[in-house]
Structures are given as structure tokens and as C-alpha cells.
C-alpha positions as CSV (number, residue, x, y, z in Angstrom):
1,M,-0.1,0.2,0.1
2,K,1.1,3.7,-0.6
3,I,1.0,5.8,2.7
4,A,1.6,9.2,3.5
5,M,2.8,10.1,7.1
6,I,2.1,13.9,7.8
7,G,4.6,15.2,10.4
8,T,8.3,13.8,11.1
9,G,8.2,14.2,14.8
10,Y,8.6,11.5,17.1
11,V,5.6,9.6,16.7
12,G,5.4,10.2,12.8
13,L,8.9,9.2,12.1
14,V,9.0,6.6,14.2
15,S,5.5,5.2,12.7
16,G,6.7,6.0,9.3
17,V,9.7,4.1,9.4
18,C,8.0,0.9,11.0
19,V,5.1,0.9,8.6
20,S,7.8,0.8,5.7
21,D,9.2,-2.3,7.6
22,F,5.8,-3.9,6.9
23,G,6.6,-3.5,3.3
24,H,4.6,-0.5,2.4
25,E,5.6,2.3,0.4
26,V,5.9,5.2,3.0
27,I,6.2,9.0,2.2
28,C,7.0,11.0,5.5
29,V,6.0,14.7,4.7
30,D,7.4,17.5,6.8
31,K,7.2,21.6,6.1
32,N,10.5,22.0,7.7
33,A,12.9,21.8,4.7
34,E,16.2,21.6,6.9
35,K,14.7,18.2,8.5
36,V,13.7,17.0,4.9
37,A,17.3,17.2,4.1
38,M,18.6,15.9,7.3
39,L,16.5,12.8,6.7
40,E,17.3,12.5,3.3
41,R,21.2,12.6,4.2
42,G,20.2,9.3,6.7
43,E,20.2,11.5,9.8
44,V,17.8,11.3,12.4
45,P,16.9,14.4,14.2
46,I,15.5,12.6,17.4
47,Y,17.4,9.7,19.8
48,E,15.9,6.6,19.6
49,P,17.9,3.5,19.9
50,G,17.8,1.8,16.4
51,L,15.6,4.3,14.4
52,D,18.7,5.2,12.5
53,E,19.6,1.4,11.0
54,L,15.8,1.0,10.5
55,M,15.6,4.0,8.4
56,A,18.3,3.5,6.3
57,K,17.3,-0.1,5.9
58,N,13.9,1.1,4.3
59,V,15.1,4.0,2.1
60,Q,17.7,1.3,0.6
61,A,14.9,-0.9,-0.2
62,G,13.0,2.0,-1.9
63,R,9.9,1.7,0.5
64,L,10.7,5.0,2.7
65,S,11.2,8.5,1.4
66,F,10.7,12.2,2.6
67,T,9.5,15.3,1.5
68,Q,8.1,18.7,1.5
69,D,5.4,17.7,-0.8
70,L,2.3,17.1,0.8
71,G,-0.1,17.5,-2.5
72,A,2.1,14.9,-4.3
73,A,2.0,12.3,-1.3
74,V,-1.3,12.4,-0.4
75,A,-2.3,12.3,-4.0
76,E,-0.8,8.9,-4.3
77,A,-1.8,7.5,-1.0
78,D,-4.3,4.7,0.0
79,A,-4.0,6.1,3.6
80,V,-2.8,9.8,5.1
81,F,-1.7,9.6,8.6
82,I,-1.8,12.9,10.5
83,A,1.1,12.6,13.0
84,V,1.5,16.5,13.6
85,G,1.9,17.8,17.5
86,T,-0.7,18.8,19.9
87,P,1.2,20.7,22.3
88,T,-0.9,21.9,25.4
89,R,-2.7,25.1,24.4
90,R,-1.6,28.1,26.5
91,G,-3.9,29.2,29.3
92,D,-6.5,26.4,29.3
93,G,-4.4,22.8,29.3
94,H,-6.4,21.9,26.2
95,A,-4.6,19.9,23.3
96,D,-3.7,22.6,20.5
97,L,-5.2,21.0,17.6
98,T,-4.1,24.0,15.0
99,F,-1.7,21.6,13.2
100,V,-4.3,18.8,13.1
101,Y,-7.0,21.0,11.2
102,A,-4.2,22.6,9.4
103,A,-3.1,19.1,7.7
104,A,-6.8,18.4,7.1
105,K,-7.6,21.2,5.3
106,E,-4.4,20.3,3.2
107,I,-5.3,16.8,3.0
108,A,-8.6,17.6,1.5
109,A,-7.1,19.6,-1.4
110,S,-5.1,16.8,-2.4
111,L,-7.4,13.7,-2.2
112,T,-7.8,11.7,-5.3
113,G,-9.8,8.5,-5.2
114,Y,-10.7,6.6,-1.9
115,T,-8.3,7.3,0.7
116,V,-8.4,6.8,4.6
117,V,-7.3,9.6,7.0
118,V,-6.2,8.5,9.7
119,T,-5.3,10.6,12.9
120,K,-2.1,9.1,14.3
121,S,-1.7,12.3,16.6
122,T,-3.1,12.3,20.6
123,V,-6.2,14.2,20.1
124,P,-9.5,15.0,22.4
125,V,-12.9,13.2,22.0
126,G,-14.5,14.8,18.7
127,T,-11.3,15.4,16.6
128,N,-11.8,12.8,14.2
129,R,-15.1,14.0,13.3
130,E,-14.2,17.3,13.0
131,V,-11.5,16.6,10.6
132,G,-13.7,14.7,8.3
133,R,-16.2,17.9,8.6
134,I,-13.0,19.9,7.5
135,I,-12.2,17.5,4.7
136,K,-15.8,17.3,3.4
137,E,-16.2,21.0,3.9
138,T,-12.8,21.7,1.6
139,A,-13.5,19.0,-0.9
140,P,-17.3,18.1,-1.3
141,E,-16.5,15.7,-3.7
142,A,-13.7,13.7,-1.9
143,D,-14.2,9.9,-1.5
144,F,-12.7,9.0,2.0
145,D,-13.1,7.6,5.6
146,V,-11.6,9.1,8.7
147,A,-10.0,6.7,11.0
148,S,-8.5,6.8,14.9
149,N,-5.3,5.2,15.3
150,P,-3.5,6.3,18.5
151,E,0.0,5.5,19.4
152,F,1.4,3.8,22.5
153,L,5.1,4.2,22.0
154,R,7.5,4.5,24.7
155,E,10.3,6.6,24.1
156,G,13.6,4.6,24.2
157,A,11.5,1.1,23.3
158,A,9.4,2.8,20.6
159,I,10.5,0.4,17.7
160,D,9.8,-2.6,19.7
161,D,6.2,-1.1,20.8
162,F,5.5,-0.5,17.4
163,M,6.4,-4.1,16.1
164,R,5.7,-6.3,19.1
165,P,2.6,-4.0,20.5
166,D,0.3,-4.6,23.4
167,R,-2.7,-3.6,21.0
168,V,-3.1,-2.1,18.2
169,V,-6.6,0.3,18.7
170,V,-8.3,1.6,15.4
171,G,-11.7,3.5,15.5
172,L,-13.6,3.8,12.2
173,E,-17.1,3.8,10.9
174,S,-16.7,1.9,7.3
175,E,-15.9,-1.6,6.4
176,R,-14.0,-0.1,3.3
177,A,-12.0,1.8,5.9
178,K,-11.6,-1.3,8.2
179,E,-10.2,-3.2,4.8
180,V,-7.3,-0.6,4.5
181,M,-6.6,-0.5,8.0
182,S,-6.3,-4.4,8.1
183,D,-4.2,-4.3,5.1
184,I,-1.8,-1.8,6.8
185,Y,-1.5,-3.8,10.0
186,R,-1.7,-7.4,8.6
187,P,2.0,-8.6,9.7
188,L,0.9,-7.7,13.1
189,F,-2.4,-9.6,12.8
190,L,-0.5,-12.6,11.5
191,R,1.6,-12.8,14.4
192,D,-1.4,-12.5,16.7
193,F,-1.0,-9.1,17.9
194,P,-4.5,-8.0,19.3
195,V,-6.1,-5.0,16.9
196,V,-8.9,-3.7,18.6
197,Y,-11.8,-1.9,16.2
198,T,-14.1,0.4,17.8
199,D,-15.7,3.7,17.3
200,L,-14.3,7.0,16.6
201,E,-14.9,8.1,20.2
202,S,-13.6,5.1,21.9
203,A,-10.5,5.1,20.4
204,E,-9.8,8.8,21.2
205,V,-10.4,8.1,25.0
206,I,-8.5,4.8,25.0
207,K,-5.4,6.9,24.4
208,Y,-6.1,9.6,27.5
209,A,-7.3,6.7,29.7
210,A,-4.3,4.6,29.2
211,N,-1.6,7.5,29.8
212,A,-3.6,8.7,32.8
213,F,-4.0,5.6,34.4
214,L,0.1,5.0,34.1
215,A,0.6,8.3,35.4
216,T,-2.0,7.7,38.4
217,K,0.4,4.4,39.3
218,I,3.4,6.4,38.9
219,T,2.0,9.1,41.4
220,F,0.3,6.7,43.7
221,I,3.5,4.9,44.3
222,N,5.3,8.2,44.7
223,E,2.7,9.2,47.2
224,M,3.4,5.6,49.2
225,A,7.1,6.5,49.0
226,M,6.6,9.6,51.1
227,L,4.4,7.6,53.7
228,C,7.5,4.8,53.9
229,E,9.8,7.6,54.5
230,R,7.8,8.8,57.5
231,V,7.4,5.5,58.8
232,G,10.5,3.6,58.0
233,A,8.9,1.1,55.4
234,D,10.9,0.5,52.2
235,I,9.2,1.8,49.0
236,K,10.6,-1.4,47.1
237,S,9.5,-3.7,49.3
238,V,6.2,-2.2,49.1
239,S,6.4,-2.0,45.3
240,K,7.4,-5.7,44.7
241,G,4.8,-6.8,47.5
242,I,1.5,-5.0,45.6
243,G,2.9,-5.4,42.1
244,L,3.1,-9.2,42.3
245,D,-1.0,-9.2,42.8
246,G,-2.0,-10.0,39.3
247,R,-4.9,-7.2,39.2
248,I,-2.1,-4.6,40.3
249,G,0.9,-5.7,37.9
250,N,4.4,-4.7,38.7
251,K,5.0,-1.9,35.8
252,F,5.1,1.5,36.5
253,L,5.4,1.1,40.5
254,H,9.1,2.3,40.5
255,A,9.1,5.2,43.1
256,G,11.3,8.6,41.9
257,P,10.9,12.3,41.4
258,G,7.7,12.4,39.5
259,Y,6.6,11.9,35.7
260,G,7.5,14.0,33.0
261,G,8.0,13.9,29.2
262,S,5.7,14.5,26.2
263,C,2.9,12.5,27.0
264,F,1.6,12.1,30.5
265,P,1.8,15.8,31.4
266,K,0.2,16.8,28.4
267,D,-2.6,14.2,28.1
268,T,-3.5,14.4,31.5
269,R,-3.6,17.9,31.5
270,A,-5.9,17.8,28.4
271,L,-8.2,14.7,29.8
272,A,-8.9,16.9,32.7
273,R,-9.9,19.8,30.4
274,I,-12.3,17.1,28.5
275,G,-14.2,16.3,31.8
276,Q,-14.4,19.6,32.3
277,E,-16.2,20.6,29.2
278,H,-18.3,17.6,29.4
279,A,-19.5,18.1,32.8
280,A,-17.8,15.1,34.0
281,P,-14.9,16.1,36.3
282,L,-12.4,14.0,36.4
283,Q,-11.4,14.2,39.9
284,I,-8.5,11.6,40.4
285,T,-6.6,13.0,37.1
286,E,-7.0,16.3,38.3
287,T,-5.3,15.2,41.7
288,V,-2.7,13.2,39.9
289,I,-1.7,16.1,38.0
290,K,-1.4,18.3,41.3
291,V,0.3,15.8,43.3
292,N,2.7,15.3,40.4
293,E,3.8,18.9,40.6
294,E,4.2,18.6,44.2
295,I,6.4,15.4,44.5
296,K,8.8,17.5,42.0
297,R,9.1,20.6,44.5
298,R,9.5,17.7,47.2
299,M,12.7,16.7,45.8
300,V,14.1,20.2,46.1
301,E,13.3,20.1,49.2
302,K,15.0,16.6,49.9
303,L,18.4,17.9,48.2
304,S,18.1,21.3,50.5
305,D,18.4,18.9,53.5
306,L,21.1,17.1,52.0
307,C,23.3,20.8,51.6
308,D,22.6,21.7,55.2
309,G,19.3,23.6,54.0
310,T,21.5,26.1,51.5
311,F,22.3,25.5,48.0
312,N,24.2,28.9,48.2
313,G,28.2,28.6,47.3
314,K,27.4,24.6,46.8
315,T,28.8,22.2,44.0
316,V,26.3,20.2,43.0
317,A,27.0,17.1,40.4
318,V,23.8,15.9,38.4
319,L,23.6,12.9,36.7
320,G,20.9,12.9,34.0
321,A,18.8,15.4,32.6
322,T,16.1,14.1,30.1
323,F,13.2,12.8,31.7
324,K,13.9,8.7,31.4
325,P,16.9,7.0,30.1
326,N,17.3,6.2,26.3
327,T,15.6,9.3,24.8
328,D,17.1,13.1,24.3
329,D,13.4,14.4,25.2
330,M,13.5,17.2,27.9
331,R,10.0,18.0,28.0
332,E,8.6,18.2,31.2
333,A,11.6,16.5,32.6
334,P,11.9,16.7,37.1
335,S,15.3,18.3,35.8
336,L,13.6,21.4,34.7
337,T,12.1,21.5,38.1
338,I,15.1,20.9,40.3
339,I,18.0,22.2,38.3
340,P,16.7,25.6,38.2
341,A,15.9,25.5,42.0
342,L,19.4,24.5,42.6
343,V,21.0,27.6,40.5
344,G,18.2,29.8,41.6
345,G,19.7,29.1,45.2
346,G,23.0,30.0,44.7
347,A,24.8,26.6,43.6
348,K,27.1,25.9,41.0
349,V,25.6,22.9,38.9
350,R,27.5,20.4,36.5
351,V,25.4,18.3,34.7
352,V,25.9,15.1,32.6
353,D,23.3,13.1,30.4
354,P,24.4,11.1,27.6
355,Q,21.5,12.6,25.3
356,G,20.5,15.5,26.9
357,R,22.5,18.3,26.2
358,R,21.5,19.2,22.6
359,E,18.3,20.4,23.9
360,G,19.1,20.9,27.5
361,E,21.6,23.5,27.3
362,A,18.8,26.2,25.8
363,M,16.3,24.6,28.7
364,L,18.7,25.1,31.7
365,P,20.7,28.1,31.3
366,G,23.4,28.5,34.2
367,V,24.8,25.0,34.4
368,E,28.0,23.6,33.1
369,W,27.7,20.4,30.7
370,V,30.3,18.0,31.4
371,E,31.2,14.5,29.8
372,D,31.1,12.2,32.6
373,A,29.9,11.4,36.1
374,Y,33.8,11.7,37.6
375,Q,34.3,15.1,35.8
376,A,31.0,16.2,37.4
377,A,31.7,15.0,40.9
378,Q,34.9,16.5,41.2
379,D,35.3,18.9,44.5
380,A,31.5,18.7,44.4
381,D,29.5,19.2,47.6
382,A,26.4,16.9,46.5
383,L,25.9,14.0,44.0
384,V,22.1,13.6,42.3
385,L,21.4,10.7,40.0
386,L,17.9,12.3,38.4
387,T,18.1,9.8,35.4
388,E,18.5,6.2,35.5
389,W,20.9,5.6,32.6
390,N,22.8,2.5,32.3
391,E,25.9,4.7,32.5
392,F,25.0,5.5,36.1
393,R,24.2,2.0,37.1
394,A,27.8,1.1,38.0
395,L,29.5,3.9,38.9
396,D,33.1,3.3,41.0
397,L,31.5,4.6,44.1
398,E,34.8,5.0,46.0
399,R,36.3,6.9,43.3
400,L,33.3,9.1,43.3
401,S,33.7,9.6,47.2
402,G,37.3,10.1,47.2
403,I,37.1,13.1,44.5
404,M,34.2,15.0,46.0
405,K,34.6,17.8,48.3
406,T,31.9,16.5,50.6
407,A,30.8,13.0,49.9
408,R,26.8,13.3,49.7
409,M,24.5,11.5,47.3
410,A,20.9,11.8,46.6
411,D,19.9,9.0,44.6
412,L,16.3,10.0,43.4
413,R,15.9,6.8,41.1
414,N,16.8,4.1,43.9
415,V,19.6,2.6,41.7
416,Y,21.9,2.0,44.6
417,A,21.8,0.3,47.9
418,G,22.3,2.7,50.5
419,P,24.5,0.0,52.5
420,D,26.9,0.0,49.4
421,V,27.0,3.8,49.1
422,T,28.1,4.2,52.4
423,K,30.6,1.6,52.5
424,A,32.2,3.1,49.4
425,G,33.0,6.3,51.6
426,F,29.8,8.4,51.1
427,E,29.0,10.2,54.4
428,T,25.2,10.8,53.5
429,Y,23.0,9.0,51.1
430,V,19.4,9.7,50.4
431,S,17.0,8.1,48.2
432,V,13.1,8.0,48.0
433,G,10.9,5.9,49.9
434,R,13.7,4.1,51.6
């Protein structure tokens, strides 16, 4: 099949590359000439493990190409995927659908023959019907159907998630559209990965409900971590004890400094707004948003205690700035709350992150970026482990304690065991929920 993927951001590029690997002919469209040129040179503008190799393989096979010409790509396509950004709208927390609706209008002007227009972007309830209305209004004679196909990709594991999904969700209203979508995802169906066909509204809600539920699990275990600190319990034992219950499961039960990234913060806010607009306030989701921000601020208090109540004049080494490992994504990362608080309090902050520097330099002014943990820790008063990259999981703790001015560690991801850290020469070790 011939497929046009509108947008080469995280979702669009990963989806386009993976669909081409299914054997379909995919053209990825982006208005940014510099980005298209970069992709044509074989350069990937985002960090996602394995994406560069898979992209090169399919370009070489002639199944994947890149263009700025939306009209030409759409005219030849059997299916057109809208995978543009839906950032939080300034002022009200709702998803900004400007790019989605603009894409729908441009697509309408270029449709030829029967085409399924598929919304891949995360969008509020009713968006797909509005996309259909825009297309019909712009091109009354167009022969098309609209489908909702939300993505469930984890940054750092996106290719595996696309190729071996827990499920594929498709919202649609016609058998013709179902046939097209079934052909696109046939390689997954033949390998018994579940494909859930439903209506447009249910597909839209599924995406938001899934992310809100996962954000809730993270926030719940972070609140339990606070309780564990107060009563002398160990959050790792608590997480294991409840996670072994099959009704609960062990995923997303790792205590830390709060969730971040491109999805959970944006989608929980958008879902809360949807509930408000439809007179169905989502009090759990609203509370999750509030508590997650409190958790980030609580981490600052924990670090203040570690630094004897003041950051002024202290040198602090921070290991990790991205919101999670195996990504260069800095959006809504806990580091964007914690590091500015350190700098604002008068600390000299050194940061090391395997992929975060490219975005982080602009987002975290006033910090020094260094190449490794030992350079960051030299003569430092405190060490903060903020993102659990593999590079930070097996550090030489004795070497670290020996080069620090004051050997104090805040392990905000519970990577290390307290006794091991103190045995290695650290005078103070704090973690989350232990």
C-alpha cells in the first residue's frame, strides 16, 4: 500500500519507518526543509535506539522517502496519517489542534480516489469527526473515511512497541476503512498481536485513559514512597509486594522524582480539560496532576536538606537531565524543576547526560555540561542521580566519594543500595521511599 505520513516528529517518524518495514511504500512529509534534508542524508533528528539503522534499511529498499510536497504524497496515497504535534494550549490546558486541522485542510485539497485519513496524533474526543467535517467542507466530492489510530510508543523502546504491541487500536465507521487498516497492520495480525476495532470516540478516549492510568500508578507509588519515609518502610518492598498481585501488576511502580516527558503531563491536562468541558470532572486525574508537581518540589526540599539547608555556594553534580533514559526528550522532565531550583539557590551545577545536552543547554541556563560522572563530581558538595541511564548504574562509588569535596548522594531513582554507598565512603545517602 502507499502511505503518506504527515509530520516527522517522534510519532510520525517512528511510525513511518516501522510501517515501511512492514513492506508498504511510505512517504514522510514535513514542512521543515532543514529536517527533510537531514532525513534524506540519513540523519535522524531525534534519539531513539535502532531508528537510524531501520530507517536506512527501508530507504535503501526503496520503501521509505521524505518530502516537503504534501500534495504529491497525498495524491498517491491509499492512507494518509496525521502525526503532527498537539501541544498543550497556552492558558487552558487543552490540546492545541491547530496543526491537526491545518493538515486536514491541506490533505483535503489533494485527495484523489478513495483514501483513509488516519489521525495518529493524540487528540481530544470529537477531533476525528471535526477532521472529517473539514475535509468534506474543503473538498465536497472527496471519497474518504476518517480513522483514529492512537499510538502507544514508549520513548527509548518505540520500535519494539510498534513491532510487538500490546494492542493496536483503530476507531472507524466503515468496512472499506477497516479493510485498508487491516491491510496496513496485517503483519501484526498474522503474528497474533491484538487489533481492537472500535468507534472513533472510544479510540480517542482509550489513548487518554491509558496515559492517565499509568500516570496515576506512578503518582500513587510516589505518594507511598513519602509515607514509607515517614514510617520507616521500604518502598521497593512495598512495590514488589503489591506488584505481584496480578490485578495490579509490577509496571510503573518505581518511585522517583515524578513523571515527565511528552505524553503524561500533556495528556493528563488535556483529559482533565475534556472532563470539565463535558460536565464530567475527572477528579482523580486532576489530583494526579497536582500531586505530581508537588512531588517534584518535594525533591528540591530533599536536596536542600542534603545540602544543610542551603544551595548557596555549593557545587552540585547532577547525573541525568532527560525525563527517562534512552531518549533525548527534555519535555516536562523533573530536571526542569529541580535544576533551576539549585541554580536559583546559588549552587554551581554540573550536569552530565548521554543525550540531553542538545536540548538541555537552552532549557537549563546557568549550568555547566560535562562529559562524565567523575568530571561532574570533582570537588562537588553533593551528587544527585536524577535519570537512571545505564552509564550511571555501575559507577565506581569509591572513586566518586574520593574526588568529592563532601561525599553526599541523593539517589532519586533508587539505583543503589544505601549500605553499598556508605561503605564506599559517602557520608550521607538519601533515596526515595527508603
